[in-house]
C-alpha positions in Angstrom: 136.2 71.8 41.3 136.4 75.6 40.8 139.4 77.3 39.3 141.6 80.0 40.9 143.2 83.0 39.2 145.9 85.4 40.3 148.3 88.0 39.0 150.9 85.3 38.8 150.9 81.5 38.8 152.3 81.6 42.3 149.5 83.8 43.6 146.9 81.5 42.0 148.4 78.4 43.6 148.4 80.2 46.9 144.7 81.0 46.6 144.0 77.4 45.7 146.0 76.2 48.7 144.2 78.6 51.0 140.9 77.4 49.7 141.9 73.7 50.2 142.9 74.5 53.8 139.6 76.2 54.4 137.7 73.2 53.1 139.8 70.9 55.2 138.8 73.0 58.3 135.1 72.8 57.2 135.0 76.5 56.2 133.4 77.9 53.1 135.2 79.4 50.1 132.2 81.0 48.5 132.1 84.8 47.8 130.5 86.6 50.7 128.2 88.3 48.2 126.6 85.1 46.9 123.2 84.3 48.3 121.3 81.0 48.2 119.2 82.3 45.3 122.2 83.4 43.3 123.8 80.0 43.6 120.6 78.1 42.7 120.1 80.4 39.7 123.6 79.4 38.6 123.0 75.8 39.3 119.8 75.7 37.3 121.3 77.6 34.3 124.6 75.6 34.4 124.8 72.0 35.7 121.0 71.3 35.6 120.6 72.7 32.1 123.6 70.8 30.9 122.4 67.5 32.3 119.1 68.0 30.4 121.0 68.6 27.1 123.1 65.5 27.7 120.0 63.4 28.5 121.1 62.7 32.1 118.1 64.6 33.5 114.5 65.1 32.1 113.5 68.6 31.1 110.4 68.2 33.3 112.7 67.5 36.3 114.5 70.8 35.6 111.2 72.6 35.3 110.1 71.1 38.6 113.3 72.3 40.3 112.7 75.8 39.0 109.0 75.9 40.1 109.9 74.6 43.6 112.7 77.1 44.0 110.6 80.1 42.9 107.6 79.1 45.0 109.2 77.9 48.2 112.9 78.2 48.5 113.5 81.8 47.2 110.9 83.4 49.4 112.1 81.7 52.6 115.9 81.3 52.5 116.8 82.8 49.1 118.3 86.1 50.4 120.5 84.3 53.0 124.3 84.1 52.3 125.2 80.7 51.0 128.2 80.4 53.2 126.2 81.3 56.3 123.3 78.9 55.6 122.7 76.6 58.6 120.6 73.6 59.3 118.5 75.8 61.6 117.8 78.1 58.6 116.5 75.0 56.6 114.4 73.9 59.6 113.0 77.5 59.6 112.1 77.2 56.0 110.2 73.9 56.5 108.5 75.2 59.6 107.4 78.4 57.8 106.0 76.3 54.9 104.2 74.0 57.4 102.6 77.0 59.2 101.5 78.4 55.8 99.5 75.2 55.3 101.5 73.4 52.7 101.3 69.7 52.5 104.2 67.6 53.9 105.0 66.2 50.5 105.3 69.7 49.1 107.6 70.7 51.9 109.6 67.5 51.3 110.0 68.4 47.6 111.1 72.0 48.4 113.7 70.7 50.9 114.9 68.1 48.3 115.4 70.9 45.7 117.5 72.9 48.1 119.4 69.8 49.1 120.2 69.0 45.4 121.4 72.5 44.8 123.7 72.5 47.9 125.0 69.1 46.9 126.1 70.6 43.6 127.8 73.5 45.6 129.7 70.9 47.7 130.7 69.0 44.5 132.0 72.3 43.0 134.0 73.1 46.2 131.9 76.2 46.8 130.9 75.1 50.3 132.3 72.4 52.6 129.2 70.5 53.6 125.5 70.2 52.8 123.7 71.7 55.8 120.4 70.4 54.5 121.5 66.9 55.4 121.6 68.0 59.1 118.2 69.5 59.1 115.0 67.7 60.1 113.2 66.0 57.2 109.5 66.4 57.2 107.5 63.2 57.9 105.4 62.2 54.9 102.9 59.5 55.6 102.5 57.0 52.7 99.0 57.3 51.4 97.3 55.1 48.8 96.2 57.1 45.8 92.4 57.3 45.4 90.9 55.2 42.6 87.6 54.2 41.0 86.1 51.0 42.2 84.9 48.3 39.8 81.3 49.6 39.6 82.4 53.2 39.1 84.8 52.1 36.3 82.2 50.0 34.6 79.7 52.9 34.7 82.3 55.3 33.4 83.3 53.1 30.5 79.6 52.5 29.6 78.9 56.3 29.5 81.7 57.5 27.1 80.0 56.9 23.8 79.8 60.2 22.0 82.3 61.9 24.3 84.9 63.7 22.2 87.6 62.7 24.7 86.1 59.4 25.6 88.7 57.3 23.6 91.5 59.0 25.6 89.9 58.0 28.9 89.1 54.5 27.7 92.7 53.9 26.6 94.0 55.3 29.9 91.9 52.7 31.8 92.5 49.8 29.4 96.3 50.3 29.3 97.4 52.1 32.4 99.5 54.5 30.3 100.5 57.8 31.8 99.0 61.0 30.5 102.1 62.2 28.8 102.6 58.8 27.1 99.1 58.8 25.7 99.4 62.4 24.4 102.8 61.6 22.7 101.3 58.5 21.0 101.4 58.7 17.2 99.5 56.5 14.8 102.7 55.0 13.6 103.2 53.7 17.1 99.8 51.8 17.0 99.2 48.5 15.4 95.5 47.9 15.4 95.8 44.6 13.6 98.2 43.0 16.1 96.7 44.9 19.0 99.6 46.8 20.5 101.0 50.3 21.0 104.6 51.3 21.4 105.5 53.8 24.1 108.4 55.9 22.9 107.9 59.4 24.3 106.0 61.6 26.7 104.5 65.0 26.0 104.6 67.8 28.5 104.4 71.6 28.5 107.5 73.5 29.7 107.5 77.2 30.6 108.9 79.2 27.7 109.2 76.2 25.5 105.6 75.1 24.9 104.8 71.5 24.2 107.9 69.3 24.4 108.4 65.6 23.8 111.0 63.7 25.7 111.9 60.1 26.5 109.7 57.9 28.7 109.9 58.2 32.4 112.1 55.1 32.8 113.8 52.5 30.6 111.0 50.1 31.5 108.4 52.6 30.4 109.7 52.5 26.8 108.0 49.3 25.8 105.0 47.9 23.9 101.6 47.8 25.5 99.0 45.2 24.5 95.6 46.5 23.3 92.6 44.5 24.3 89.6 44.5 22.0 87.8 47.4 23.6 91.0 49.5 23.5 91.3 48.8 19.7 87.6 49.8 19.3 88.2 53.1 21.1 91.2 53.8 18.9 89.2 53.1 15.7 86.6 55.6 16.9 89.3 58.1 17.6 90.8 57.7 14.1 87.4 58.2 12.5 86.6 61.2 14.7 90.0 62.7 13.8 89.4 62.2 10.1 86.0 63.9 10.3 87.3 66.8 12.3 90.2 67.4 9.8 87.7 67.5 6.9 85.2 69.9 8.4 87.2 72.3 10.6 88.7 75.4 9.1 92.3 76.1 10.1 92.9 72.4 11.1 96.5 71.7 12.0 97.5 68.3 10.6 98.9 65.9 13.2 100.4 62.4 13.5 99.3 62.3 17.1 96.5 59.9 18.1 94.9 62.5 20.3 94.5 66.0 18.9 93.6 69.4 20.2 90.3 71.2 19.3 92.0 72.6 16.1 94.4 69.8 15.5 97.9 69.4 16.5 98.8 67.5 19.7 96.5 67.6 22.7 97.8 69.9 25.5 98.3 68.0 28.8 96.4 70.8 30.6 93.5 70.4 28.2 93.4 66.6 28.7 93.2 67.2 32.5 90.5 69.8 32.0 88.4 67.4 29.9 88.9 64.5 32.3 87.8 66.7 35.2 84.6 67.7 33.3 83.8 64.0 32.5 84.5 63.0 36.1 82.4 65.8 37.7 79.5 65.3 35.3 79.2 61.7 36.5 79.7 62.7 40.2 82.7 60.3 40.4 85.3 60.6 43.2 87.7 63.5 42.9 90.6 61.6 41.3 93.2 63.0 38.9 94.0 61.9 35.4 97.0 60.0 36.7 94.8 58.2 39.2 93.2 56.4 36.2 96.5 54.6 36.0 96.3 53.6 39.7 92.7 52.5 39.0 94.0 50.1 36.3 96.5 48.6 38.7 94.0 48.3 41.5 91.3 46.6 39.3 93.9 44.2 37.9 94.8 43.2 41.4 91.2 42.8 42.4 90.7 40.5 39.4 93.4 38.3 40.8 96.2 39.2 38.4 99.7 38.5 39.9 101.7 41.5 40.9 104.5 40.5 38.5 102.1 40.7 35.6 100.6 44.0 36.8 104.2 45.4 37.0 104.7 44.4 33.4 101.5 46.0 32.2 102.2 49.2 34.0 105.9 49.0 33.0 107.3 49.5 36.5 111.0 49.4 37.3 110.4 46.9 40.2 107.7 44.9 41.7 108.0 46.9 44.9 106.7 49.9 43.0 103.8 47.9 41.9 102.9 46.7 45.4 103.7 49.8 47.5 102.7 52.7 45.3 100.2 51.8 42.6 98.2 48.9 43.8 95.8 49.2 46.7 95.1 45.7 48.1 91.5 46.0 49.3 90.3 44.9 52.6 88.2 42.2 50.9 91.4 40.7 49.4 93.1 40.7 52.8 90.1 39.0 54.3 90.2 36.4 51.5 93.8 35.6 52.4 93.0 35.1 56.1 89.9 33.0 55.3 92.1 30.8 53.1 94.4 30.3 56.0 91.4 29.6 58.2 90.2 26.9 55.7 93.7 25.4 55.6 93.9 25.1 59.3 90.4 23.7 59.5 91.6 20.8 57.4 94.5 19.9 59.8 93.9 16.3 61.1 92.6 16.3 64.6 95.2 15.0 67.1 93.7 12.5 69.5 95.5 12.0 72.9 94.9 8.7 74.6 93.9 8.8 78.3 
């Protein structure tokens, strides 16, 4: 809760009592000069930044809040007074973004950022209620992420020999690891004899801070990942390529990371995405993102008949629902197989003969 000051203890207590009465009546106690933008700036610099330091919130989440605020919230409702903000204003923001052509999920994230900021204002006693909760949430249809099919994945894997970033793409497909996890991977995390890798961090680039390593996405993400034979082979090629590059390139920056940049050091996430896009487009593959390689792994595992529970362990999901609903696309062919199995079972039902 906020503190109250006065010339005397009595006046301070009276101000606090007045504020409590206003809150009880559903009124705001915020300064009339404070705008939505001013509050969100304070929220980002205060509670959000503190939660990052304490490990309660990831730095990438704070960065996302900042980007969404600057791009969508500030231009639409930022100059409105915080105490005068209404659900209609929030609906106006979402409608404006929709008319501008932004995707429903982008609008959802912008609204969620505003909601989180106003929730903090409510918790601090700055406003009485969160008006965002009374606004209309944009409808976001759940869409399966695009993936490579079996033939496309086979062709891709068969064409990566000689590609400088081929081992990175191979390991992404063979393990289902996230981009940030792959780029944070160090040689000490890899046991090529046993055939496993330990996921202990994720690498990202933050505005004003450069490349930053933080903990994995979830507790389940921090785990060991088995390495099949072809994944081990890809890592062996990567280690040899890194050794050769360090010997012949002037100004090489030594690194413990498995995947290095053009002049050594860790590989920037944006560069990894750029290289994947080039590999993808050169082979005229579907327009899928680097992260969609992870979805491809899950989908191909499902197509191979691997149980969802096992796929969830491989992808290190928090729950099997995530595995089934978000990452794994159960193809029409598998659905047909299930119905045909039912058809076969019913065909074997003994015929019932009714006597005349």
